[in-house]
N, C-alpha and C positions, 0 to 999 in steps of 0.2 A: 721457443718459451716465452712464458710471459717474462713480460719486464718485470725484474725489481730491483729496483735502485736501492731501497732501503734494508731492503735484505740483503743484497753485494755490500754494501757500505757496513753494516751489522758483522758481515761476516769476517769483511779483512779486519773489522775493529777486533773479533773473536779469534783472530789466529793470531794474535801478538798478545793473546793472554792463554788461550788454552790447544795444547797440542794438537794440530790439526784444524783449529778454531772449534772444535766441540767436545762436550766431555763424553760419548761414546760412540766408539770406531764408526760404526756403522750409521754415523746421520752424517757423514760428510758427504756421502751419496757418490763415492771415487768410483765405486764398479758397475753405475749406472749413465757415468759422464756429464753430470753433472754436477753443483751450487747447491745447497741446502738454501732454501729458503726460510724465514723465522717465521714463527707463529707467532701472535699476539694475542688471541683468543680462541677458545673451542664452544662450540654449543651443540649439544645432540651427537648429530651423526660427521658433522663439518667442522674444519678449522680455518681460521681467515690469518692471512698475510701479516707483515707490515706493512706492505703496499695494497692491502685492502679486499684482495683476490679470495675467495671463496672457495672451497675446496670438501667433495667429498671424502671422506677420510675413512681407509681403510688397514691404518697404522697401529688406529687404538691405542697407543702407548707403548707399540709391541704386546698387546693382548690386553693390558686388565681394562681399558675401560669398555668392559661389554654393555654397561647401560649407555653410554654414552658420553659424551661432555658435558659437565656439570649438572648432574643431576638434583634436581631439589630437594632430594631426603637425604643424599650424602653429605649435599652441603650445610643440608641443616644440624645435621647429628655430627658434623666436625666444628660449626659454630658452638653450638650449644657444649661439647667436649672441652674446645677454646677455653671457653669464657671461664673454667675453674681449672686453668694454666694447659703448660705444654707438654713437659716431662716432670720426672719426681726422684726416679733410681729409687722407688722405693714403688710394690704390687697397689696395682686398683681393681676395683672389682670389673669392669667393663672388658679385662683382659680373657679371665674367668668365664666369661656370658660367649665373646666369639669363643673360645677355647673348646665350649661345652658343644656350642654349636657346629664347630669342624667336626669333630669329633663322635657328633651325632650322621654326622652325613657321611661318614666313613667306617665301615665294620673294620677294616685292620688295623685302625688306630683306636688304642685305648688313652695313651696321652701324648702331649702334645710341648713341644717347646717354640716360641714364637721369635722370630730373628728381622731383620731388619730386610735382608734381600735373597733372592735365590741361591746366589751364590755362597753365600752364608747356609744356607739351608744345605745345599748340596755338601759345601765343606765339611759340617759339623755331622750330618749322615754316614759320611764313608768315614770320618773319625771313629764314632762311634762303630761302626762293622766292624774295624779293627780292633778297636778297644775291646768289643764281645767278642770275636774270634780270636785272638790273639795271632792271627795273621797279615801279612803287609801288602799284599796285590790285590789290585782292583782290574775290573773288566768293564771298558766302554765300549762305546759303536763307534764306526767311524761316520763321521757325518752329523754326531749329538754333540749339540753343546749343554754343558751341563756349570758355564759360569767359569772366572777364572783363575780358580786356585791351580795352583803350581801342578798337583799330578794331575789334573782336567788339562790339561795344556797340551796335550799330544796328538801326534797322528802315527796313523796305521804305516810298518816298515815297508819292504818287497812281497809281505805274505804276514796269514793272521797268527801265525807262528812266532812274528816279529816282537820283539821288545818296542817300545812306545820310544822315539826320542822325541826331545824337546820343540816346540811348536811355537816358541815364542820365547825370546832373548831372556835372559833375567830365572830360566827355567833349570835348574840343577838337572843334571843327566842324571844322576844319584835316584831324584825321585821319581821323571819320568820314565827310567826303568820299574819303576814298582806300578805303573798302570800297561795293562796289556791292551791289546783294540784288535776288531776284529769286524767283519762288516757287519753292516744291520740285514736283517731275512735271512743268512747263513747259518742255521745251525751245524753244520758238520764243521765249519771254520771255528765255532764255539766250541764244540764237543774237541775239538783237537788242542785248543787254549786247555782246555781243561785234563784232557788227557797229560801233558806235558807238566801243568802248575798248581794242579788241583788242592795241593796240600798248601799251595800258598796265597791261595784265592781268597779274600776276605768277602767281597760280594762284587755282583755284577749291579750297574748303575743303567738305565735303560729310559727313554720316552715311549710312553704307550704309543702315542702316536707323533714322530718326530716331527718339529717343526721349523729348526735350525739348519735343514738344509731343503726345506720347502717342506710341503706336505705328504708324508710319507707312512701309511698306517700300516701294522705288522701282519705276515702273515700268520693264522691262525697256530699253523704247525710247528711255526718260529716259538711264536709265544709259549705253546706248551711245553716246546722241547727246550727252552731257555728253563724255564720254572725246573725243568725234572731232574737237567744236567746240575743245574746250581744247587738245589736241593740233594743231589747223589752225594755231591761233594763235601756237604758239609757247609756252603757259604750263602750270603744272604741276599736278597735281592732288594735291588733302591730303585723303586718306582717315581722319576722324575717327573709329578705334574705340575711346575713350575709354570708352566703354560698352560699345560687341560685344565689341572683341576677346578673345578666349578663353571668351565667356560663351557666342554662338550659333553657335561654331564652334570647333574647334581652329586656335588662327590667330587666323583671324576671321572677318567673314563677306565678305571680298577672295578668301580662299580657295574657298568654297561658292559663290560667284556667278560665281569665275572670271575673276577681273578683277586689274590690277596698275598702282597708285599709283605716282606717284614718289615721295609721303613718307607716312607712317603714323604716327600717333599711337597711340599706347597708355595705358593707368590703368587705375583699381579693380582689376582683378582681377589683374594684374600685381604689387600688392601684396599681395594676399592680404587686406584690410583696412588693410592699414599705408597712407600717406600717400608714392607711389609712382607713376611715372608714364612716358612714354618718349615718343621719335619717332626714325623710322630712315627711311633710303634706300640706296638706292647707292651705292657706294663710291666715287663719284665725285662724289656728291652730298654725302656728308659729308662728304666734302674739302676743304669750303666752311667747316665748322666750325673754330674755335681750339681747339687752338692750331697743327691743319695749315693752318687757312684764315683772311678774315678776319672772317667773321661771329663776334659774341662771344655764348656761353651760357655761364654757370657756374651755381653754385650750393653753399652747403655740406652741405646735407646731401644733395644727390645720389648717389644708389646706396648708401643709408644701409645697412649691414650687416645690423643688424638686420629693416628694411624689406623688405630684398634676400631674405635666409632667409624671411622670410612667405610674397610670392610666388613665391621657388624651391620652395620645400613645395606650395603650391597650384597649381601648374603640374602636378609630378609626378603629382599625386593624379587632377585634370585628364586624364591624358595616358592613363588607365588605360582599357580598352576598354570598350563600355558606356557612358560618361559622358553623352555628349550623346545617347546615344537615350536615357536615362531622365528628362533633362531634355525632350525633345521629347516623353514619354510624359506625362508631370507636366502640361507646359502645355497638350499636346491636351485633357485630362479638363476642366484647369480653364475652358479656353476654351469646350471644348462645353458645361460646366454650365452658369456663364455665360448664356450664349446661350438656353441652354433655361430660364434663369430669367427673362430676358426674353419668352421668346415666353409665357411663361406668365401671365406679369402684364399683356401687355400695352404694356408700358410703350415708347417709340421709343429704339433706341439698336443699336451694333453693336459688335462685337468684334473686335477687330483683334492678330493674336498672332504674331510671332516665334520660336520654339523657345521658350524661358522668359523672354519679356517680352509683356507682353500689357497693353494698353488696354481698357476700355469706357468708349466716346464714346455721352454722352447726346446723337445726331443729332437730325433732324426727323422722320426715316423711318426706319422699322425696316430696319435692313441695308444703309443708304446707306453707301461705304466713304468713308472720311475720306485723300484723297490732298494735301490741302496745308491750312495753316494756314485758310484761307476756306472749308473743309468744317464745319470747328467752330463751328456755334451760338452767338451771342451769349448762347444761354439754359443751356447747356451744364453753365459752372461753376456755376453754382446747384443744380442738379438734383444734379452729382456732390457739390457738399456735403453735401444730406443723405443723398446711399446713404453717404460716406465717415461721416458721422456715425452712420448706422444700422447699420454695419459696425463699427465700433468700440465700440458700444455691446455688440454681440453676440462682441468678441473676435477680429477680426479688424483687422491693422494697415496701409492703405493708403498709398500717397505720399499726401501732403497737396493735391492738385491734379488737374484735369481733365488737365493737361497733363503729366503724367508718365507713365512706364514703370512695369508691377507689375515686381517678380523673383521669378521662383521659384529656387529653392534645390535640392541635392541631398539636404537633410534633409528638406526635406518628404515627407510619408508621402502616403498615400494618403486616409487618414482626414483628414487635415490639409485635404486640397482638399477631399474630401467633407462637410466640416465649412463649410468657406467658400462651398460651393458653396447649401447648406442655409440657410450666414446670407445669403446674396444673394438667393438665392427670396423669403426672409421680409421683406428688405428695400424689393424693389422691389415685392413683392405690397400693402404699405402703405405704398409711393409713390403708388402707381396709383389706391388708395382714395382718398388726399388730394387727387388730382388736383379 
C-alpha cells in the first residue's frame, strides 16, 4: 500500500474522537483489511489524500457526486445562496423551485416533503404507509439497506416466513417483529409472506436496482409479481430511489422500467453532495402528512436553502441532452474492460452494471449472476479486499466493501476508465498468480 503517514496520524487522532475513527462505519475499511486514507480535496473525477496521492474516485460520496467534485455551477449556486443566509426556519422560494423540478420528473409524485437524509426519507415514508393503511408491518428484502431506522435494521431468520430479529444492538425485538424479510427476486417467498400476514402489511419497500449488496437488478417477472401481490392485499409499494434517483435515469428507475410506486424516496443526487433527501406520493397520500394530516414528521434543516441550491443546480445540469447517454457509455466501457480483465486473469467473477452503477462480484463460477444475497459466496469479501488494496495502490479508489456499488460521474474521462481497466488487469493477474 502507498505510504500514508499523514492519513495514519489523522486516523489515530480520529479514533480518540469518533467510534472507530469514522462518522459512518463503511469508511473504516475494516472489511477490506485496510485503514482509510483522509481526503484533502476533490476535483472532477479525482480526490487527493493528505499525503498528496491522487486517486480516480469511484466512491463519489457513495453516489451523490454524479457531476464529479467541485462543479463550478454547483459551487456558484451555493455561494450565491449562502450570501443571503444559511437557514431560517421559515419557508424559502427556492424550496418550491426544487420541489417543482422533482415533481415534473416523476409521474408517480404529485407532492413531496424535503428532509435531510435518506434514512429520514424512508423512515417517514414507512410512517406514512402505516398511518394511511392503519397496519403495522412492513416487508423489506434481504440485502437491501434503507437507512438505520430501528424497524429497518433487521435480518431474515431461517426462511422467508420468519419474523425479523434485531440486526443491531438497541433495536427492540418488538419493533423488529413488525418487519418481515424476504429474499430479493424470489416471488414465491413474497407471496407466502402475504398469504400469512397480508392483513397486517402496510407496505413493501424495495430498491428498484439494489446497490447495498452490490448492483443487483430486479427480474421483470419478480417486479411485476411484487406489484400484483401488494395491490391484491391492499398494501402500498415504497420505491427507495435514494441511490438510483436521477442517477440511472432522469427522475428514476421507475421511469425507465415504467412502473408507478405509491411512495417514492429520493436522496443523494437531489442534494448535489449536500445533506438532503425527499419522499413523495400522490396528493391524497401526502395529505396524511402534518400539518394537513395526522402523520407527524418535521426537521430543523429540512429544505435548507444552501442544500436546495446545490440540488437544483445539479438537476439542471443533469436535465441537459445527452447526460444519461454519456453516463451509460462510460459505464459500458468500464464494465466491458473489467470483464475482459477477469477473463484474461482466469479469476472467477462477474460484473453487474446498470448505467453508472457497477459491482465486480467474486463469485465461484465465472459469469455466474448475482440475483440475491445468497448468491454471493462467503469467500467473496476476502477476495474483494485483496482487489481493493491492489487498486488503491495503483491510484483507484473503490467503495471499501464487496457489498457496495461503484459510481461513475460525468467528470470521469475515457482516459480515467482506461487507466482503471489497466489497473484492474494488473491486480487480477497478480491475484491469480497468488492463488
